[in-house]
Each structure stands twice: as C-alpha cells, then as structure tokens.
C-alpha positions as CSV (number, residue, x, y, z in Angstrom):
1,M,-136.2,13.7,15.5
2,Q,-135.0,13.2,11.8
3,T,-132.2,10.8,11.1
4,Q,-130.1,13.7,9.6
5,E,-130.8,15.9,12.6
6,L,-129.6,13.2,14.9
7,I,-126.4,12.7,12.9
8,D,-125.7,16.4,13.0
9,R,-126.3,16.6,16.7
10,L,-124.0,13.7,17.5
11,A,-121.4,15.2,15.2
12,R,-121.6,18.6,17.2
13,E,-121.9,17.2,20.7
14,A,-120.6,13.7,21.0
15,G,-117.3,13.5,22.8
16,Q,-114.2,11.8,21.5
17,V,-114.3,8.0,21.9
18,R,-111.1,6.1,22.4
19,P,-111.5,2.7,20.9
20,L,-110.5,-0.4,22.8
21,S,-107.0,-1.8,22.3
22,P,-106.7,-5.2,20.6
23,P,-107.5,-8.1,23.0
24,W,-103.8,-9.3,22.6
25,L,-102.3,-5.9,23.8
26,R,-104.9,-5.6,26.7
27,T,-104.0,-9.3,27.6
28,A,-100.4,-8.3,27.8
29,R,-101.0,-5.6,30.1
30,W,-103.1,-7.9,32.3
31,I,-100.1,-10.3,32.3
32,A,-97.8,-7.7,33.5
33,L,-100.1,-6.7,36.4
34,A,-100.9,-10.4,37.3
35,A,-97.4,-11.5,37.3
36,T,-96.3,-8.5,39.4
37,F,-99.1,-9.1,42.0
38,V,-98.4,-12.9,42.2
39,A,-94.7,-12.2,42.8
40,V,-95.5,-9.7,45.6
41,I,-97.9,-12.4,47.2
42,V,-95.1,-15.2,46.9
43,L,-92.5,-12.9,48.5
44,A,-95.0,-11.9,51.3
45,M,-95.7,-15.5,52.0
46,S,-92.3,-16.8,51.4
47,P,-91.1,-19.4,48.8
48,R,-91.7,-22.9,49.9
49,P,-88.6,-24.2,51.5
50,D,-88.3,-27.2,49.1
51,L,-88.7,-24.9,46.0
52,A,-85.2,-25.5,44.6
53,E,-85.9,-29.2,44.8
54,E,-89.2,-28.8,42.9
55,L,-87.5,-26.7,40.2
56,R,-85.5,-29.8,39.2
57,T,-88.6,-31.9,38.6
58,A,-90.3,-32.1,35.2
59,R,-93.8,-32.5,36.6
60,F,-93.5,-29.1,38.4
61,W,-92.5,-27.2,35.2
62,I,-95.1,-29.0,33.1
63,E,-97.8,-27.9,35.6
64,Q,-96.7,-24.5,36.0
65,V,-96.2,-23.8,32.2
66,S,-99.5,-25.3,31.3
67,A,-101.4,-23.4,34.3
68,T,-99.9,-20.2,33.0
69,A,-100.8,-20.9,29.4
70,T,-104.4,-21.7,30.6
71,A,-104.4,-18.3,32.3
72,V,-103.1,-16.3,29.4
73,L,-105.3,-17.9,26.8
74,A,-108.4,-17.7,29.1
75,A,-107.8,-14.1,29.8
76,N,-107.2,-13.3,26.1
77,A,-110.4,-15.2,25.2
78,A,-112.4,-13.4,27.8
79,L,-111.2,-10.1,26.5
80,A,-111.8,-10.9,22.9
81,L,-115.4,-11.9,23.8
82,S,-115.9,-8.4,25.2
83,V,-115.8,-7.2,21.4
84,P,-119.1,-7.7,19.7
85,G,-118.7,-10.0,16.7
86,T,-116.0,-12.3,18.1
87,A,-116.7,-15.9,17.4
88,R,-117.5,-18.0,20.4
89,R,-115.0,-20.6,19.5
90,V,-112.3,-18.3,20.9
91,A,-113.4,-19.7,24.2
92,L,-111.9,-23.1,23.2
93,A,-108.3,-21.7,23.2
94,P,-107.4,-22.3,26.9
95,L,-108.8,-26.1,26.8
96,L,-105.6,-27.7,25.4
97,P,-103.3,-26.2,28.1
98,A,-105.9,-26.9,30.8
99,A,-106.1,-30.4,29.6
100,V,-102.3,-30.8,29.8
101,W,-102.3,-29.3,33.3
102,L,-105.0,-31.7,34.5
103,A,-103.2,-34.5,32.8
104,S,-100.0,-33.9,34.5
105,Q,-101.4,-33.9,37.8
106,G,-103.4,-37.2,36.9
107,V,-100.0,-38.8,35.9
108,G,-98.7,-37.7,39.3
109,C,-101.6,-39.5,41.0
110,I,-101.1,-42.7,39.0
111,A,-97.3,-42.7,39.7
112,A,-98.2,-42.3,43.4
113,L,-100.6,-45.2,43.3
114,A,-98.2,-47.3,41.4
115,G,-95.6,-46.6,44.1
116,R,-98.1,-47.3,46.7
117,S,-97.5,-44.0,48.3
118,E,-99.9,-42.9,50.9
119,I,-102.8,-41.1,49.3
120,S,-104.6,-38.7,51.6
121,L,-107.6,-36.5,50.9
122,S,-107.5,-34.7,54.3
123,S,-109.3,-31.3,53.9
124,E,-107.2,-28.2,53.0
125,P,-109.8,-25.5,52.9
126,E,-107.1,-22.8,52.8
127,C,-106.3,-23.9,49.3
128,L,-109.6,-22.2,48.0
129,A,-108.9,-19.0,50.0
130,L,-105.2,-18.9,48.9
131,V,-106.0,-19.4,45.2
132,A,-108.7,-16.7,45.5
133,L,-106.3,-14.3,47.3
134,T,-103.5,-14.7,44.8
135,G,-105.8,-14.3,42.0
136,S,-108.0,-11.5,43.5
137,L,-106.2,-8.4,42.0
138,P,-106.0,-10.2,38.5
139,A,-109.6,-11.1,38.7
140,L,-110.6,-7.4,39.6
141,A,-108.4,-6.2,36.8
142,L,-110.0,-8.5,34.1
143,V,-113.6,-7.5,35.4
144,V,-112.7,-3.8,34.9
145,M,-111.3,-4.5,31.5
146,L,-114.3,-6.4,30.6
147,R,-116.7,-3.8,31.6
148,R,-115.1,-1.4,29.2
149,G,-116.1,-3.5,26.3
150,L,-119.5,-5.1,25.6
151,P,-119.5,-8.7,26.6
152,V,-122.4,-10.1,24.8
153,R,-121.8,-13.5,26.5
154,P,-121.3,-12.5,30.0
155,R,-121.5,-15.7,31.8
156,L,-118.8,-17.2,29.3
157,S,-116.7,-14.1,29.6
158,L,-116.7,-14.0,33.3
159,A,-116.1,-17.7,33.6
160,L,-113.0,-17.3,31.4
161,A,-111.8,-14.4,33.4
162,A,-112.3,-16.5,36.7
163,L,-110.4,-19.3,35.1
164,A,-107.5,-17.0,34.1
165,A,-107.3,-15.3,37.6
166,S,-107.6,-18.6,39.5
167,A,-105.1,-20.5,37.3
168,I,-102.5,-17.7,37.7
169,G,-103.4,-17.8,41.4
170,A,-102.7,-21.7,41.4
171,V,-99.4,-20.9,39.8
172,G,-98.3,-18.6,42.7
173,L,-99.7,-21.1,45.2
174,R,-97.5,-23.9,44.0
175,V,-94.5,-21.6,44.6
176,F,-95.1,-20.8,48.2
177,H,-97.4,-23.6,49.5
178,S,-95.7,-26.8,50.3
179,Q,-98.2,-29.5,49.4
180,D,-96.9,-31.8,46.8
181,A,-99.0,-35.0,47.2
182,A,-100.5,-35.3,43.6
183,M,-103.9,-36.2,44.8
184,M,-104.1,-33.3,47.1
185,V,-103.0,-30.9,44.3
186,L,-105.6,-32.3,41.9
187,V,-108.4,-32.3,44.4
188,W,-108.0,-29.1,46.3
189,Q,-105.9,-26.8,44.2
190,T,-107.4,-27.7,40.7
191,G,-110.8,-28.2,42.5
192,S,-110.5,-24.6,43.8
193,V,-109.9,-23.4,40.2
194,A,-113.0,-25.2,39.1
195,V,-115.2,-23.8,41.9
196,L,-114.0,-20.2,41.1
197,T,-114.6,-20.7,37.3
198,F,-118.1,-22.1,37.9
199,S,-118.7,-19.1,40.3
200,G,-117.8,-16.6,37.5
201,W,-120.4,-18.5,35.2
202,L,-123.1,-18.2,37.7
203,L,-122.4,-14.4,38.4
204,G,-121.5,-13.2,34.9
205,R,-124.7,-11.4,34.2
206,T,-124.9,-9.8,37.7
207,I,-121.2,-8.4,37.6
208,L,-121.0,-7.5,34.0
209,H,-124.4,-5.7,34.1
210,T,-125.9,-7.0,30.9
211,S,-129.1,-8.8,30.0
212,T,-128.1,-10.0,26.6
213,P,-128.4,-13.7,26.4
214,I,-125.3,-15.9,26.2
C-alpha cells in the first residue's frame, strides 16, 4: 500500500479520536473521586475518638497536608508520564512533600525518645490492609486513566500511581485509625506506603501492558 493511499484510507475510515485532557485536569478529576471515596471510608469506619484533639496539633496537620500534597503531585506526575514526550524529571515533583511527610514523623520519633516515651514496634499488620483498602478505588481509577494514555515508562508511572493512592489512603487512615505513637506511624503506616509503591514498580509493565523499556 502506497503512503498516499494509506493517508486517504485513514481519512475516510478512521473514527474520531478524542484527545486526552491535560494532566492537571485529569488530576483534578482524580482528586475529586479520591477525596469522595476516602470520606466514605472514614464515615464507614467512624472518625477516631480523639480526632478533635489531634486537629489542634501542628504535627497532625503537617503530616496530613504533606501526605496529601505527595498524593496530588504523584498522581499528576503519573498522568503526565502517560503522555509521550514528557520529561522524566516530572517524577521528582512529589519528592519534596514526601520528604516533609517523612521528616515530620521522624521529628515525632525524636521527641518521643527525648521524652523517654515508651517506644513499641508491635506488629500492626492491619495498617497495610487499611491503607490498601482506603486507596483501592483511587488506585484503580489511576490505572484506568493511565491505560488511556501511552505510559512509555510503565514501572515509574505505576509506582507513582501507587504512591499517590497509598498516600491518600494514609491520609484517611490517620483520620479513623487511633494509633499515634510516632514510631508506629513511621514504621507501619509509612512503611505500608513504601511497600505498595514498590509493588507498583514491580507490576508496572504487567498492569499497563507495554513492553517499552523504562
């Protein structure tokens, strides 16, 4: 088939193609869906009894705001990377709020040690399940949105999507799960986010169905 013949055939037979919305707009839609779902989970699980007291502490707000910023910027980076030609450095966007999030928990651990508070690392396996549950629909939504594009770096894209979903899940978890020992939050809740993000990296090519090297 000649090139001109192919062009003429495509002009006659190709259906209308609707371009993807800009990443920031798709991110805004994802935020609306994720926030609604997290609110439903929080109401279903019931807000923690000491929530009013926690809302008066600076550390709680720093953790929640930085975790939310991590989720939003990670989701935007993942969606941006589903557009061919996007620079890989966009993946660096969530690093700053993620560092603040981690640092705020580290400060809490240091304060607890300085005050000689009891530090327990007792197992709380439900943290991983609760973070995964709260972030489940946001994660699914991001996967669907990513598959509508062409993620040329599938592992990185899905790792960012998993980071976004698990971070927003952790935000919800802090509202309904009463566990405020700083070391416990750092190890189990933030650790759960790390595990889910790494799982996204491992499963990126399989879930996004692409053989393009990262």
